[in-house]
LODRENDO-514052 format. One record per residue: residue number from 1; residue in one letter; x, y, z of N, C-alpha, C in turn. Coordinates in steps of 0.001 Angstrom, whole numbers, plus 500000, padded with zeros to 6 digits. Layout:
{NUM,"A",{X,Y,Z},{X,Y,Z},{X,Y,Z}}
...
***
This chain:
{1,"N",{500832,498815,500003},{499996,499996,499993},{500872,501246,500007}}
{2,"L",{500399,502278,499332},{501126,503529,499241},{500558,504530,500264}}
{3,"C",{501399,505502,500620},{500916,506595,501485},{499920,507430,500689}}
{4,"N",{499065,508188,501414},{498085,509042,500750},{498722,510254,500067}}
{5,"K",{499776,510797,500653},{500457,511981,500118},{501907,511636,499840}}
{6,"S",{502487,512307,498837},{503884,512092,498479},{504578,513413,498137}}
{7,"I",{505882,513395,498248},{506716,514547,497905},{507609,514131,496765}}
{8,"L",{507667,514975,495720},{508611,514775,494611},{509734,515793,494792}}
{9,"M",{510960,515273,494923},{512122,516128,495104},{512881,516237,493788}}
{10,"E",{513454,517418,493556},{514304,517635,492383},{515424,518553,492790}}
{11,"S",{516663,518086,492664},{517847,518857,493035},{517760,519366,494465}}
{12,"G",{517239,518586,495364},{517168,518952,496787},{515993,519827,497133}}
{13,"N",{515169,520183,496159},{514010,521065,496419},{512711,520289,496227}}
{14,"I",{511682,520703,496941},{510369,520078,496770},{509774,520594,495461}}
{15,"K",{509572,519672,494548},{509000,520000,493249},{507471,519905,493318}}
{16,"M",{506990,518938,494108},{505531,518719,494156},{505187,518023,495456}}
{17,"F",{504068,518409,496069},{503507,517731,497216},{502019,517591,496954}}
{18,"D",{501549,516333,496836},{500149,516120,496471},{499762,514687,496782}}
{19,"D",{498564,514292,496353},{498150,512898,496459},{499157,512011,495750}}
{20,"T",{499447,510842,496301},{500461,509946,495784},{500213,509624,494312}}
{21,"E",{498990,509307,493940},{498701,508970,492560},{499031,510125,491610}}
{22,"K",{498749,511345,492022},{499035,512518,491167},{500555,512731,491034}}
{23,"V",{501279,512526,492128},{502742,512694,492103},{503370,511632,491184}}
{24,"I",{502928,510381,491306},{503455,509302,490469},{503138,509591,489001}}
{25,"E",{501930,510014,488706},{501529,510321,487345},{502385,511453,486751}}
{26,"F",{502608,512504,487548},{503434,513624,487109},{504848,513169,486818}}
{27,"Y",{505428,512408,487750},{506792,511911,487599},{506929,511028,486364}}
{28,"T",{505979,510110,486180},{506019,509197,485014},{505916,509970,483727}}
{29,"Q",{504988,510935,483649},{504823,511716,482420},{506077,512545,482129}}
{30,"K",{506679,513071,483175},{507923,513843,482982},{509029,512947,482472}}
{31,"A",{509170,511760,483050},{510208,510835,482604},{509966,510385,481157}}
{32,"L",{508709,510095,480816},{508367,509698,479439},{508699,510828,478469}}
{33,"G",{508398,512046,478837},{508648,513190,477971},{510110,513395,477670}}
{34,"E",{510976,513124,478654},{512404,513312,478451},{513018,512285,477526}}
{35,"K",{512382,511130,477366},{512889,510064,476503},{512068,509957,475230}}
{36,"K",{511442,511021,474792},{510482,510999,473685},{511141,510791,472325}}
{37,"T",{512431,510967,472171},{513099,510809,470893},{512860,509398,470369}}
{38,"E",{512373,509295,469147},{512103,507990,468544},{513405,507223,468323}}
{39,"I",{513314,505914,468331},{514507,505050,468182},{515285,505426,466909}}
{40,"K",{514596,505621,465817},{515270,505911,464540},{516107,507175,464608}}
{41,"D",{515735,508111,465475},{516429,509403,465579},{517474,509446,466695}}
{42,"R",{517632,508362,467437},{518580,508348,468541},{520024,508398,468023}}
{43,"V",{520788,509344,468528},{522193,509467,468110},{523153,508902,469174}}
{44,"D",{522595,508493,470311},{523417,507943,471375},{523562,506431,471291}}
{45,"R",{523311,505843,470126},{523409,504402,469946},{524855,504025,469674}}
{46,"I",{525150,502768,469964},{526508,502218,469757},{526392,501050,468777}}
{47,"G",{527365,500860,467923},{527376,499717,467021},{527922,500070,465657}}
{48,"N",{528117,499026,464842},{528742,499237,463523},{527755,499697,462450}}
{49,"G",{526454,499709,462765},{525455,500250,461862},{525011,499366,460730}}
{50,"K",{525397,498097,460759},{524972,497194,459691},{523453,497024,459663}}
{51,"L",{522843,497161,460818},{521386,497108,460970},{521024,498161,462011}}
{52,"K",{519923,498879,461741},{519485,499922,462670},{518011,499719,462989}}
{53,"V",{517688,499557,464262},{516289,499467,464664},{515693,500869,464534}}
{54,"T",{514566,500937,463814},{513940,502244,463516},{512642,502480,464289}}
{55,"G",{512110,501432,464910},{510887,501600,465641},{510439,500290,466276}}
{56,"F",{509378,500379,467034},{508782,499161,467605},{507285,499371,467746}}
{57,"K",{506570,498270,467760},{505142,498314,468031},{504765,497119,468867}}
{58,"L",{503600,497228,469490},{503093,496182,470385},{501863,495553,469730}}
{59,"L",{501779,494215,469831},{500628,493509,469292},{499931,492762,470426}}
{60,"N",{498602,492748,470395},{497848,492008,471414},{497706,490560,470983}}
{61,"E",{496916,489802,471755},{496738,488382,471540},{496165,488061,470144}}
{62,"Q",{495388,488982,469571},{494795,488768,468243},{495729,489243,467138}}
{63,"G",{496901,489749,467504},{497853,490222,466490},{497568,491649,466032}}
{64,"E",{496687,492330,466759},{496350,493713,466416},{497272,494672,467151}}
{65,"E",{497622,495761,466485},{498488,496780,467120},{497750,497398,468288}}
{66,"T",{498472,497606,469393},{497891,498158,470603},{498893,499134,471251}}
{67,"R",{498411,499925,472181},{499291,500891,472869},{499861,500316,474167}}
{68,"Y",{499405,499099,474564},{499888,498508,475814},{499865,496990,475698}}
{69,"L",{500573,496320,476584},{500552,494863,476695},{499639,494514,477866}}
{70,"T",{499195,493258,477925},{498297,492824,479002},{498878,491627,479727}}
{71,"S",{498998,491720,481052},{499540,490597,481819},{498635,489376,481672}}
{72,"G",{499286,488204,481611},{498541,486965,481507},{498099,486612,480093}}
{73,"K",{498285,487509,479135},{497885,487293,477755},{499150,487079,476899}}
{74,"D",{498931,486518,475693},{500019,486412,474707},{500155,487777,474037}}
{75,"N",{501368,488322,474102},{501682,489628,473522},{502882,489496,472616}}
{76,"T",{503093,490462,471751},{504231,490451,470859},{504830,491855,470770}}
{77,"I",{506150,491906,470822},{506887,493161,470548},{507480,493004,469152}}
{78,"V",{507232,493956,468301},{507772,493924,466933},{508830,495034,466822}}
{79,"L",{510066,494616,466478},{511135,495560,466246},{511254,495787,464745}}
{80,"E",{511107,497019,464315},{511264,497358,462908},{512692,497817,462666}}
{81,"Y",{513269,497391,461539},{514677,497727,461280},{514922,498109,459833}}
{82,"E",{516080,498721,459678},{516598,499069,458350},{517928,498336,458210}}
{83,"L",{518067,497560,457173},{519281,496770,456923},{520231,497580,456056}}
{84,"K",{521413,497895,456596},{522397,498699,455861},{523416,497847,455137}}
{85,"D",{523633,496621,455635},{524612,495696,455047},{523873,494442,454575}}
{86,"L",{523741,494283,453273},{522981,493159,452718},{523645,491804,452972}}
{87,"N",{524927,491817,453378},{525615,490572,453697},{525252,490029,455089}}
{88,"L",{524617,490876,455878},{524194,490463,457212},{522952,489571,457087}}
{89,"K",{523034,488355,457588},{521933,487386,457444},{521307,486978,458770}}
{90,"K",{522109,486906,459855},{521623,486458,461154},{522208,487316,462252}}
{91,"V",{521417,487550,463303},{521873,488335,464451},{521393,487685,465743}}
{92,"D",{521974,488109,466838},{521502,487774,468167},{520901,489030,468788}}
{93,"I",{519782,488882,469445},{519079,490024,470018},{518863,489799,471520}}
{94,"T",{519087,490874,472278},{518767,490868,473696},{517976,492125,474000}}
{95,"L",{516862,491975,474728},{516126,493100,475276},{516256,493030,476766}}
{96,"G",{516784,494076,477377},{516816,494182,478814},{515601,494981,479236}}
{97,"I",{514734,494410,480060},{513515,495105,480489},{513713,495612,481915}}
{98,"D",{513466,496908,482058},{513640,497566,483355},{512294,498036,483884}}
{99,"S",{512190,498013,485223},{511021,498679,485815},{511177,500168,485491}}
{100,"F",{510115,500836,485263},{510180,502214,484765},{510389,503189,485888}}
{101,"P",{511161,504210,485746},{511976,504536,484578},{513419,504016,484730}}
{102,"G",{513678,502842,484256},{515022,502278,484259},{515603,502018,485642}}
{103,"Q",{514776,501688,486603},{515248,501511,487973},{515943,500188,488208}}
{104,"N",{515300,499082,487837},{515872,497754,488090},{515664,496880,486881}}
{105,"R",{516697,496108,486498},{516548,495137,485424},{515710,494008,485967}}
{106,"I",{514541,493785,485380},{513673,492737,485888},{513606,491520,484967}}
{107,"A",{514026,491703,483720},{514002,490555,482787},{514964,490800,481664}}
{108,"S",{515459,489717,481118},{516313,489784,479936},{515773,488761,478947}}
{109,"I",{515463,489222,477765},{514923,488360,476692},{516044,488254,475679}}
{110,"S",{516568,487054,475471},{517714,486888,474608},{517581,485706,473651}}
{111,"S",{517897,485946,472372},{517877,484861,471406},{519042,483900,471670}}
{112,"K",{520119,484396,472293},{521253,483536,472613},{520874,482460,473627}}
{113,"V",{520068,482840,474599},{519627,481869,475616},{518858,480744,474960}}
{114,"L",{518048,481082,473971},{517275,480083,473251},{518089,479393,472154}}
{115,"K",{519359,479823,471999},{520251,479314,470946},{519572,479453,469592}}
{116,"K",{519042,480648,469336},{518294,480892,468131},{518807,482194,467488}}
{117,"E",{519487,482062,466347},{519915,483254,465612},{518698,483767,464814}}
{118,"I",{518557,485074,464776},{517434,485692,464143},{517800,486100,462709}}
{119,"K",{517012,485609,461754},{517247,485934,460349},{516837,487368,460060}}
{120,"V",{517658,488075,459277},{517334,489430,458854},{517530,489535,457345}}
{121,"S",{516713,490363,456725},{516867,490613,455297},{516098,491867,454928}}
{122,"N",{516349,492376,453743},{515630,493568,453279},{514165,493259,453054}}
{123,"N",{513815,491984,452872},{512431,491594,452623},{511648,491553,453948}}
{124,"L",{512265,491197,455058},{511562,491000,456328},{511241,492328,457011}}
{125,"K",{512233,493151,457253},{512098,494483,457849},{511634,494538,459292}}
{126,"S",{511317,493382,459900},{510914,493393,461313},{511228,492062,461973}}
{127,"I",{511345,492133,463292},{511620,490959,464113},{510541,490893,465175}}
{128,"K",{509875,489742,465298},{508817,489601,466285},{509320,488818,467480}}
{129,"I",{508997,489336,468654},{509345,488677,469903},{508056,488356,470617}}
{130,"K",{507721,487071,470688},{506456,486631,471295},{506648,486463,472792}}
{131,"L",{505725,486991,473543},{505748,486925,475011},{504471,486213,475457}}
{132,"P",{504500,484856,475504},{503300,484121,475905},{502994,484314,477397}}
{133,"K",{501714,484439,477684},{501242,484615,479054},{502149,485589,479830}}
{134,"L",{502171,486822,479365},{503061,487857,479905},{503058,487868,481431}}
{135,"A",{504254,487741,481994},{504401,487612,483470},{504829,488900,484114}}
{136,"F",{504404,490034,483596},{504710,491353,484209},{503443,491871,484845}}
{137,"N",{503593,492483,486006},{502495,493130,486686},{502164,494423,485957}}
{138,"A",{501019,494980,486223},{500611,496253,485619},{501626,497333,486002}}
{139,"G",{501987,498193,485048},{502914,499286,485301},{503621,499755,484044}}
{140,"Q",{504598,500622,484245},{505411,501192,483163},{506750,500467,483118}}
{141,"Y",{507208,500191,481915},{508488,499481,481713},{509280,500166,480600}}
{142,"Q",{510563,499907,480596},{511465,500475,479608},{512392,499355,479128}}
{143,"F",{512803,499391,477852},{513715,498346,477388},{514958,498926,476755}}
{144,"T",{516052,498198,476925},{517311,498463,476260},{517485,497406,475180}}
{145,"L",{517941,497843,474032},{518049,496972,472861},{519518,496695,472580}}
{146,"F",{519854,495420,472361},{521243,495047,472087},{521243,493996,470978}}
{147,"I",{521811,494338,469815},{521880,493415,468688},{523334,493207,468319}}
{148,"E",{523715,491948,468133},{525105,491634,467801},{525175,490521,466755}}
{149,"E",{526356,490455,466140},{526694,489372,465200},{528093,488891,465573}}
{150,"N",{528186,487625,465950},{529486,487053,466334},{530194,487913,467360}}
{151,"A",{529494,488350,468389},{530014,489147,469504},{530454,490542,469096}}
{152,"I",{530059,491007,467926},{530341,492376,467484},{529022,493153,467555}}
{153,"I",{529055,494292,468242},{527849,495106,468455},{527436,495725,467144}}
{154,"I",{526156,495490,466795},{525568,496092,465591},{524712,497310,465973}}
{155,"D",{523861,497161,466952},{522996,498263,467380},{522681,498072,468864}}
{156,"W",{523050,499075,469657},{522820,499050,471098},{522233,500394,471500}}
{157,"V",{521003,500380,471968},{520313,501605,472368},{519787,501447,473784}}
{158,"K",{520361,502197,474704},{519903,502158,476096},{518617,502972,476205}}
{159,"G",{517663,502428,476959},{516387,503111,477098},{515706,503314,475750}}
{160,"A",{515739,502284,474911},{515263,502399,473523},{513780,502706,473430}}
{161,"G",{512988,502176,474349},{511553,502406,474277},{510863,502133,475593}}
{162,"N",{509666,502636,475713},{508837,502455,476908},{507557,501763,476504}}
{163,"F",{507023,500982,477431},{505706,500385,477191},{504971,500244,478522}}
{164,"E",{503686,500127,478403},{502837,499994,479574},{502206,498602,479567}}
{165,"V",{502063,498032,480747},{501358,496776,480904},{500102,497020,481706}}
{166,"H",{498963,496563,481173},{497697,496658,481888},{497410,495344,482602}}
{167,"A",{496643,495426,483668},{496281,494243,484439},{495451,493310,483589}}
{168,"G",{495767,492041,483680},{495006,491005,482985},{494723,489880,483945}}
{169,"H",{494385,488742,483410},{494043,487583,484260},{495185,486569,484238}}
{170,"F",{496328,486922,484833},{497446,485996,484917},{497074,484837,485813}}
{171,"Y",{496394,485150,486928},{495968,484113,487861},{494471,483862,487652}}
{172,"S",{494030,482654,487915},{492621,482318,487706},{491709,483100,488633}}
{173,"S",{492259,483687,489690},{491478,484490,490631},{491086,485846,490018}}
{174,"G",{491793,486249,488962},{491543,487556,488372},{492207,488683,489132}}
{175,"K",{492962,488348,490160},{493643,489371,490974},{495133,489352,490677}}
{176,"L",{495788,490522,490893},{497230,490643,490748},{497789,491172,492056}}
{177,"P",{499090,490833,492366},{499672,491352,493604},{499804,492876,493541}}
{178,"E",{499730,493526,494692},{499838,494974,494738},{501263,495459,494576}}
{179,"Q",{502231,494583,494825},{503657,494966,494729},{504404,493980,493856}}
{180,"G",{505522,494450,493328},{506385,493592,492520},{506077,493701,491048}}
{181,"N",{507106,493480,490233},{506942,493599,488778},{506678,492277,488095}}
{182,"M",{507257,491219,488618},{507169,489899,487952},{506073,489067,488593}}
{183,"L",{505404,488288,487752},{504385,487355,488193},{504942,485956,487972}}
{184,"M",{504482,484988,488755},{504929,483625,488568},{503836,482671,488979}}
{185,"E",{503865,481491,488402},{502923,480451,488771},{503313,479914,490142}}
{186,"Y",{502351,479744,491033},{502613,479151,492348},{501334,478611,492897}}
{187,"D",{501446,477828,493967},{500271,477312,494671},{500648,477061,496108}}
{188,"F",{499652,476960,496962},{499884,476624,498378},{499410,475219,498587}}
{189,"I",{500203,474448,499334},{499899,473043,499601},{499467,472893,501055}}
{190,"D",{498307,472262,501259},{497832,472028,502625},{498734,471027,503319}}
{191,"N",{499091,471306,504579},{499823,470354,505392},{498791,469410,506034}}
{192,"E",{499045,468140,505907},{498078,467185,506459},{498732,466310,507462}}
***
């Protein structure tokens, strides 16, 4: 549970004192606004430039574009890219997912862990990352993008994008925990 009132500090000064929900909303909107530069326009990226991620979109369980993901449902993140080197055929991709705004790394999604190289070509133009039964609690998240070929960095963008997760039915009870970012399957066993 959160306190009823909160203080937002900035450079040692009180920036805002109000209801907790209003302070959190203000802080989140301010943080989102500061990272508004689209991926394609980011100049702080690292890599050899053989492939450049130019955008991303979210798909719901029906494969329709959406503005948010839903916990407990099948979701997809689509990375759109521009291929600069036609000789590049396969890459490894890692997405580091942080609680928003970039506070704690809560998950790492990696093609290397699955031992799966991702095919790229001028015909494909996008990479889909399927997230079955999304195990994130409702909230704001941010991802860092890391693409490599044979341990050589191709495209690395810290804080590449933000997304929101809405509450869904991860548990059959229809309830979600009030705290924590990650959800997991569990049960309680009666002692007899």
